[in-house]
SEKEDREN-30477 format. One record per residue (C-alpha): chain; residue in one letter; residue number from 1; x, y negated, z. Coordinates in nm, 3 decimals. Example, Ala and Ser with C-alpha at 12.3 -4.5 7.8 and 13.67 -1.06 7.14 Angstrom:
BEGIN
atom mol = A&type = a&seq = 1&xx = 1.230&yy = 0.450&zz = 0.780
atom mol = A&type = s&seq = 2&xx = 1.367&yy = 0.106&zz = 0.714
END
This chain:
BEGIN
atom mol = A&type = m&seq = 1&xx = 1.407&yy = -4.809&zz = -5.758
atom mol = A&type = k&seq = 2&xx = 1.069&yy = -4.634&zz = -5.806
atom mol = A&type = t&seq = 3&xx = 0.754&yy = -4.817&zz = -5.929
atom mol = A&type = i&seq = 4&xx = 0.533&yy = -4.934&zz = -5.629
atom mol = A&type = a&seq = 5&xx = 0.214&yy = -4.737&zz = -5.630
atom mol = A&type = p&seq = 6&xx = -0.109&yy = -4.783&zz = -5.426
atom mol = A&type = v&seq = 7&xx = -0.034&yy = -4.624&zz = -5.087
atom mol = A&type = v&seq = 8&xx = -0.207&yy = -4.619&zz = -4.747
atom mol = A&type = m&seq = 9&xx = 0.047&yy = -4.631&zz = -4.451
atom mol = A&type = e&seq = 10&xx = -0.048&yy = -4.577&zz = -4.080
atom mol = A&type = l&seq = 11&xx = 0.125&yy = -4.585&zz = -3.747
atom mol = A&type = n&seq = 12&xx = 0.047&yy = -4.702&zz = -3.382
atom mol = A&type = g&seq = 13&xx = -0.322&yy = -4.769&zz = -3.470
atom mol = A&type = v&seq = 14&xx = -0.219&yy = -5.000&zz = -3.748
atom mol = A&type = r&seq = 15&xx = -0.320&yy = -4.908&zz = -4.106
atom mol = A&type = l&seq = 16&xx = -0.183&yy = -5.076&zz = -4.425
atom mol = A&type = e&seq = 17&xx = -0.413&yy = -5.033&zz = -4.740
atom mol = A&type = p&seq = 18&xx = -0.406&yy = -5.212&zz = -5.090
atom mol = A&type = l&seq = 19&xx = -0.574&yy = -5.539&zz = -5.056
atom mol = A&type = a&seq = 20&xx = -0.908&yy = -5.541&zz = -5.234
atom mol = A&type = p&seq = 21&xx = -1.215&yy = -5.760&zz = -5.282
atom mol = A&type = h&seq = 22&xx = -1.407&yy = -5.572&zz = -5.019
atom mol = A&type = h&seq = 23&xx = -1.159&yy = -5.703&zz = -4.746
atom mol = A&type = a&seq = 24&xx = -1.267&yy = -6.066&zz = -4.799
atom mol = A&type = e&seq = 25&xx = -1.507&yy = -6.089&zz = -4.522
atom mol = A&type = g&seq = 26&xx = -1.258&yy = -5.949&zz = -4.271
atom mol = A&type = l&seq = 27&xx = -0.982&yy = -6.155&zz = -4.400
atom mol = A&type = r&seq = 28&xx = -1.186&yy = -6.469&zz = -4.345
atom mol = A&type = a&seq = 29&xx = -1.256&yy = -6.366&zz = -4.000
atom mol = A&type = a&seq = 30&xx = -0.883&yy = -6.315&zz = -3.928
atom mol = A&type = a&seq = 31&xx = -0.781&yy = -6.648&zz = -4.076
atom mol = A&type = a&seq = 32&xx = -1.052&yy = -6.818&zz = -3.862
atom mol = A&type = d&seq = 33&xx = -0.899&yy = -6.666&zz = -3.547
atom mol = A&type = g&seq = 34&xx = -0.680&yy = -6.962&zz = -3.478
atom mol = A&type = q&seq = 35&xx = -0.794&yy = -7.161&zz = -3.783
atom mol = A&type = l&seq = 36&xx = -0.465&yy = -7.047&zz = -3.939
atom mol = A&type = w&seq = 37&xx = -0.507&yy = -7.240&zz = -4.270
atom mol = A&type = q&seq = 38&xx = -0.427&yy = -7.559&zz = -4.074
atom mol = A&type = l&seq = 39&xx = -0.081&yy = -7.465&zz = -4.002
atom mol = A&type = r&seq = 40&xx = 0.144&yy = -7.675&zz = -4.213
atom mol = A&type = v&seq = 41&xx = 0.414&yy = -7.406&zz = -4.270
atom mol = A&type = t&seq = 42&xx = 0.193&yy = -7.113&zz = -4.376
atom mol = A&type = s&seq = 43&xx = -0.011&yy = -7.029&zz = -4.688
atom mol = A&type = v&seq = 44&xx = -0.301&yy = -6.890&zz = -4.519
atom mol = A&type = p&seq = 45&xx = -0.623&yy = -6.953&zz = -4.729
atom mol = A&type = e&seq = 46&xx = -0.916&yy = -7.157&zz = -4.600
atom mol = A&type = p&seq = 47&xx = -1.234&yy = -6.956&zz = -4.566
atom mol = A&type = d&seq = 48&xx = -1.385&yy = -7.045&zz = -4.895
atom mol = A&type = q&seq = 49&xx = -1.045&yy = -6.954&zz = -5.080
atom mol = A&type = v&seq = 50&xx = -1.031&yy = -6.600&zz = -4.954
atom mol = A&type = g&seq = 51&xx = -1.172&yy = -6.444&zz = -5.253
atom mol = A&type = q&seq = 52&xx = -0.943&yy = -6.631&zz = -5.487
atom mol = A&type = y&seq = 53&xx = -0.662&yy = -6.552&zz = -5.268
atom mol = A&type = i&seq = 54&xx = -0.732&yy = -6.187&zz = -5.311
atom mol = A&type = f&seq = 55&xx = -0.788&yy = -6.208&zz = -5.670
atom mol = A&type = k&seq = 56&xx = -0.453&yy = -6.377&zz = -5.727
atom mol = A&type = a&seq = 57&xx = -0.273&yy = -6.135&zz = -5.516
atom mol = A&type = i&seq = 58&xx = -0.419&yy = -5.833&zz = -5.738
atom mol = A&type = e&seq = 59&xx = -0.344&yy = -6.045&zz = -6.047
atom mol = A&type = m&seq = 60&xx = 0.040&yy = -6.086&zz = -5.969
atom mol = A&type = r&seq = 61&xx = 0.095&yy = -5.695&zz = -5.986
atom mol = A&type = p&seq = 62&xx = 0.363&yy = -5.558&zz = -6.045
atom mol = A&type = s&seq = 63&xx = 0.571&yy = -5.850&zz = -5.906
atom mol = A&type = r&seq = 64&xx = 0.356&yy = -5.857&zz = -5.586
atom mol = A&type = f&seq = 65&xx = 0.167&yy = -5.567&zz = -5.405
atom mol = A&type = a&seq = 66&xx = -0.054&yy = -5.693&zz = -5.112
atom mol = A&type = f&seq = 67&xx = -0.190&yy = -5.488&zz = -4.823
atom mol = A&type = a&seq = 68&xx = -0.465&yy = -5.555&zz = -4.585
atom mol = A&type = v&seq = 69&xx = -0.349&yy = -5.495&zz = -4.230
atom mol = A&type = l&seq = 70&xx = -0.633&yy = -5.309&zz = -4.027
atom mol = A&type = d&seq = 71&xx = -0.719&yy = -5.181&zz = -3.693
atom mol = A&type = a&seq = 72&xx = -0.722&yy = -4.804&zz = -3.773
atom mol = A&type = a&seq = 73&xx = -0.972&yy = -4.733&zz = -3.519
atom mol = A&type = s&seq = 74&xx = -1.233&yy = -4.999&zz = -3.583
atom mol = A&type = g&seq = 75&xx = -1.158&yy = -5.092&zz = -3.942
atom mol = A&type = e&seq = 76&xx = -1.141&yy = -5.456&zz = -3.860
atom mol = A&type = v&seq = 77&xx = -0.889&yy = -5.658&zz = -4.073
atom mol = A&type = l&seq = 78&xx = -0.627&yy = -5.819&zz = -3.877
atom mol = A&type = g&seq = 79&xx = -0.435&yy = -5.987&zz = -4.157
atom mol = A&type = t&seq = 80&xx = -0.229&yy = -5.934&zz = -4.458
atom mol = A&type = t&seq = 81&xx = 0.123&yy = -5.858&zz = -4.603
atom mol = A&type = s&seq = 82&xx = 0.282&yy = -5.805&zz = -4.928
atom mol = A&type = y&seq = 83&xx = 0.583&yy = -5.660&zz = -5.125
atom mol = A&type = h&seq = 84&xx = 0.669&yy = -5.940&zz = -5.357
atom mol = A&type = d&seq = 85&xx = 0.944&yy = -6.053&zz = -5.604
atom mol = A&type = v&seq = 86&xx = 0.994&yy = -5.698&zz = -5.706
atom mol = A&type = l&seq = 87&xx = 1.307&yy = -5.639&zz = -5.910
atom mol = A&type = p&seq = 88&xx = 1.341&yy = -5.268&zz = -5.999
atom mol = A&type = e&seq = 89&xx = 1.642&yy = -5.327&zz = -6.206
atom mol = A&type = v&seq = 90&xx = 1.842&yy = -5.417&zz = -5.897
atom mol = A&type = g&seq = 91&xx = 1.661&yy = -5.220&zz = -5.652
atom mol = A&type = r&seq = 92&xx = 1.536&yy = -5.536&zz = -5.468
atom mol = A&type = v&seq = 93&xx = 1.197&yy = -5.625&zz = -5.308
atom mol = A&type = e&seq = 94&xx = 1.094&yy = -5.875&zz = -5.052
atom mol = A&type = i&seq = 95&xx = 0.843&yy = -5.860&zz = -4.781
atom mol = A&type = g&seq = 96&xx = 0.634&yy = -6.159&zz = -4.729
atom mol = A&type = y&seq = 97&xx = 0.272&yy = -6.343&zz = -4.756
atom mol = A&type = t&seq = 98&xx = 0.240&yy = -6.207&zz = -4.392
atom mol = A&type = w&seq = 99&xx = -0.013&yy = -6.351&zz = -4.147
atom mol = A&type = y&seq = 100&xx = -0.227&yy = -6.213&zz = -3.864
atom mol = A&type = a&seq = 101&xx = -0.527&yy = -6.317&zz = -3.672
atom mol = A&type = k&seq = 102&xx = -0.377&yy = -6.534&zz = -3.377
atom mol = A&type = r&seq = 103&xx = -0.502&yy = -6.268&zz = -3.109
atom mol = A&type = c&seq = 104&xx = -0.260&yy = -6.016&zz = -3.264
atom mol = A&type = q&seq = 105&xx = 0.044&yy = -6.226&zz = -3.293
atom mol = A&type = r&seq = 106&xx = 0.347&yy = -6.120&zz = -3.067
atom mol = A&type = s&seq = 107&xx = 0.172&yy = -5.775&zz = -3.037
atom mol = A&type = h&seq = 108&xx = 0.304&yy = -5.449&zz = -3.168
atom mol = A&type = v&seq = 109&xx = 0.126&yy = -5.518&zz = -3.511
atom mol = A&type = n&seq = 110&xx = 0.412&yy = -5.712&zz = -3.684
atom mol = A&type = t&seq = 111&xx = 0.690&yy = -5.472&zz = -3.559
atom mol = A&type = t&seq = 112&xx = 0.473&yy = -5.169&zz = -3.672
atom mol = A&type = c&seq = 113&xx = 0.392&yy = -5.334&zz = -4.006
atom mol = A&type = k&seq = 114&xx = 0.758&yy = -5.406&zz = -4.079
atom mol = A&type = l&seq = 115&xx = 0.862&yy = -5.053&zz = -3.977
atom mol = A&type = l&seq = 116&xx = 0.631&yy = -4.906&zz = -4.216
atom mol = A&type = m&seq = 117&xx = 0.709&yy = -5.143&zz = -4.507
atom mol = A&type = f&seq = 118&xx = 1.077&yy = -5.122&zz = -4.470
atom mol = A&type = s&seq = 119&xx = 1.080&yy = -4.733&zz = -4.436
atom mol = A&type = h&seq = 120&xx = 0.851&yy = -4.704&zz = -4.747
atom mol = A&type = a&seq = 121&xx = 1.082&yy = -4.943&zz = -4.934
atom mol = A&type = f&seq = 122&xx = 1.412&yy = -4.761&zz = -4.850
atom mol = A&type = d&seq = 123&xx = 1.291&yy = -4.407&zz = -4.807
atom mol = A&type = t&seq = 124&xx = 1.025&yy = -4.386&zz = -5.079
atom mol = A&type = l&seq = 125&xx = 1.098&yy = -4.666&zz = -5.329
atom mol = A&type = d&seq = 126&xx = 1.471&yy = -4.621&zz = -5.306
atom mol = A&type = c&seq = 127&xx = 1.533&yy = -4.997&zz = -5.273
atom mol = A&type = a&seq = 128&xx = 1.896&yy = -5.118&zz = -5.219
atom mol = A&type = l&seq = 129&xx = 1.782&yy = -5.432&zz = -5.037
atom mol = A&type = v&seq = 130&xx = 1.477&yy = -5.574&zz = -4.877
atom mol = A&type = g&seq = 131&xx = 1.451&yy = -5.953&zz = -4.843
atom mol = A&type = l&seq = 132&xx = 1.253&yy = -6.182&zz = -4.635
atom mol = A&type = r&seq = 133&xx = 1.183&yy = -6.578&zz = -4.660
atom mol = A&type = t&seq = 134&xx = 1.027&yy = -6.837&zz = -4.441
atom mol = A&type = d&seq = 135&xx = 0.986&yy = -7.215&zz = -4.428
atom mol = A&type = n&seq = 136&xx = 1.278&yy = -7.396&zz = -4.264
atom mol = A&type = f&seq = 137&xx = 1.031&yy = -7.543&zz = -4.011
atom mol = A&type = n&seq = 138&xx = 0.857&yy = -7.213&zz = -3.933
atom mol = A&type = h&seq = 139&xx = 1.075&yy = -7.141&zz = -3.642
atom mol = A&type = a&seq = 140&xx = 0.840&yy = -6.875&zz = -3.487
atom mol = A&type = s&seq = 141&xx = 0.871&yy = -6.678&zz = -3.821
atom mol = A&type = q&seq = 142&xx = 1.248&yy = -6.729&zz = -3.815
atom mol = A&type = a&seq = 143&xx = 1.285&yy = -6.588&zz = -3.461
atom mol = A&type = a&seq = 144&xx = 1.041&yy = -6.291&zz = -3.563
atom mol = A&type = i&seq = 145&xx = 1.274&yy = -6.201&zz = -3.858
atom mol = A&type = e&seq = 146&xx = 1.575&yy = -6.230&zz = -3.658
atom mol = A&type = r&seq = 147&xx = 1.442&yy = -6.022&zz = -3.375
atom mol = A&type = l&seq = 148&xx = 1.393&yy = -5.743&zz = -3.663
atom mol = A&type = g&seq = 149&xx = 1.773&yy = -5.740&zz = -3.721
atom mol = A&type = a&seq = 150&xx = 1.777&yy = -5.890&zz = -4.059
atom mol = A&type = k&seq = 151&xx = 2.069&yy = -6.098&zz = -4.156
atom mol = A&type = k&seq = 152&xx = 2.042&yy = -6.470&zz = -4.255
atom mol = A&type = d&seq = 153&xx = 2.162&yy = -6.516&zz = -4.621
atom mol = A&type = g&seq = 154&xx = 2.128&yy = -6.895&zz = -4.636
atom mol = A&type = v&seq = 155&xx = 1.901&yy = -7.177&zz = -4.722
atom mol = A&type = l&seq = 156&xx = 1.742&yy = -7.255&zz = -5.054
atom mol = A&type = r&seq = 157&xx = 1.718&yy = -7.647&zz = -5.050
atom mol = A&type = h&seq = 158&xx = 1.409&yy = -7.826&zz = -5.204
atom mol = A&type = h&seq = 159&xx = 1.262&yy = -7.481&zz = -5.294
atom mol = A&type = a&seq = 160&xx = 0.902&yy = -7.462&zz = -5.287
atom mol = A&type = l&seq = 161&xx = 0.581&yy = -7.690&zz = -5.234
atom mol = A&type = r&seq = 162&xx = 0.371&yy = -7.659&zz = -4.916
atom mol = A&type = r&seq = 163&xx = 0.013&yy = -7.699&zz = -4.917
atom mol = A&type = d&seq = 164&xx = 0.040&yy = -8.067&zz = -4.814
atom mol = A&type = g&seq = 165&xx = 0.248&yy = -8.138&zz = -5.120
atom mol = A&type = t&seq = 166&xx = 0.584&yy = -8.175&zz = -4.940
atom mol = A&type = v&seq = 167&xx = 0.876&yy = -7.962&zz = -5.051
atom mol = A&type = r&seq = 168&xx = 1.018&yy = -7.706&zz = -4.819
atom mol = A&type = d&seq = 169&xx = 1.369&yy = -7.555&zz = -4.768
atom mol = A&type = t&seq = 170&xx = 1.352&yy = -7.178&zz = -4.777
atom mol = A&type = v&seq = 171&xx = 1.541&yy = -6.983&zz = -4.536
atom mol = A&type = m&seq = 172&xx = 1.644&yy = -6.633&zz = -4.677
atom mol = A&type = y&seq = 173&xx = 1.702&yy = -6.313&zz = -4.496
atom mol = A&type = s&seq = 174&xx = 1.777&yy = -5.951&zz = -4.591
atom mol = A&type = v&seq = 175&xx = 1.836&yy = -5.598&zz = -4.495
atom mol = A&type = t&seq = 176&xx = 2.044&yy = -5.368&zz = -4.694
atom mol = A&type = r&seq = 177&xx = 2.004&yy = -4.989&zz = -4.736
atom mol = A&type = g&seq = 178&xx = 2.339&yy = -4.924&zz = -4.524
atom mol = A&type = e&seq = 179&xx = 2.190&yy = -5.157&zz = -4.241
atom mol = A&type = w&seq = 180&xx = 1.859&yy = -4.983&zz = -4.235
atom mol = A&type = p&seq = 181&xx = 1.910&yy = -4.669&zz = -4.012
atom mol = A&type = e&seq = 182&xx = 2.037&yy = -4.891&zz = -3.724
atom mol = A&type = i&seq = 183&xx = 1.750&yy = -5.126&zz = -3.764
atom mol = A&type = a&seq = 184&xx = 1.487&yy = -4.857&zz = -3.787
atom mol = A&type = a&seq = 185&xx = 1.613&yy = -4.721&zz = -3.467
atom mol = A&type = h&seq = 186&xx = 1.611&yy = -5.069&zz = -3.319
atom mol = A&type = l&seq = 187&xx = 1.247&yy = -5.124&zz = -3.419
atom mol = A&type = r&seq = 188&xx = 1.137&yy = -4.789&zz = -3.294
atom mol = A&type = y&seq = 189&xx = 1.306&yy = -4.855&zz = -2.963
atom mol = A&type = k&seq = 190&xx = 1.130&yy = -5.187&zz = -2.942
atom mol = A&type = l&seq = 191&xx = 0.795&yy = -5.024&zz = -3.012
atom mol = A&type = a&seq = 192&xx = 0.867&yy = -4.746&zz = -2.752
atom mol = A&type = q&seq = 193&xx = 0.928&yy = -5.017&zz = -2.459
atom mol = A&type = r&seq = 194&xx = 0.570&yy = -5.140&zz = -2.470
atom mol = A&type = p&seq = 195&xx = 0.247&yy = -4.967&zz = -2.455
atom mol = A&type = i&seq = 196&xx = 0.057&yy = -4.955&zz = -2.765
atom mol = A&type = m&seq = 197&xx = -0.266&yy = -5.106&zz = -2.631
atom mol = A&type = a&seq = 198&xx = -0.604&yy = -5.117&zz = -2.815
atom mol = A&type = l&seq = 199&xx = -0.620&yy = -5.429&zz = -3.037
atom mol = A&type = p&seq = 200&xx = -0.889&yy = -5.689&zz = -2.914
atom mol = A&type = r&seq = 201&xx = -1.194&yy = -5.759&zz = -3.136
atom mol = A&type = a&seq = 202&xx = -1.250&yy = -6.100&zz = -3.272
atom mol = A&type = g&seq = 203&xx = -1.369&yy = -6.314&zz = -2.976
atom mol = A&type = e&seq = 204&xx = -1.188&yy = -6.117&zz = -2.698
atom mol = A&type = p&seq = 205&xx = -0.878&yy = -6.213&zz = -2.529
atom mol = A&type = p&seq = 206&xx = -0.525&yy = -6.201&zz = -2.727
atom mol = A&type = c&seq = 207&xx = -0.323&yy = -5.896&zz = -2.760
END
């Protein structure tokens, strides 16, 4: 597996670029759309913690590499996603720390981001496997991961703390290199079935 280096990826009007301090204001606005930090099963930072969130993400390199998700046309920050738990010795990486402004959930944004990140992981980084994980009570996230075509590996019981101090079970999924060509074709088909609409700005109706 090759070393993860800073890279910009773009498709369908969505751009991924390395998360940096100058994204803080936009990330706060994205989190405020839906007050996402109030969701028990996510790790979205509260507005006054966004700067620290970005700093910690950068500090975690090379085990984590975070991206800002942007509207390519306007430059507006829509959310964030990361490669994490990078294990070069076995060619494994996970995709996670993913969240988007509420108005862009269930749009083409997540499918586009996953297509970009899986493609980069398998085709450029030469990964053998890409994993994903989520809270056992985050049923929306589990459904989204399963729609991508990832296989459920199992559940890690009593695995990690939530923000409210309770301990969650973690549901693990993965995609292998051999499975990727069919899943890539599936994701491209899904994107082709729906028009790629201009993303709404903050305060406008949902995607």
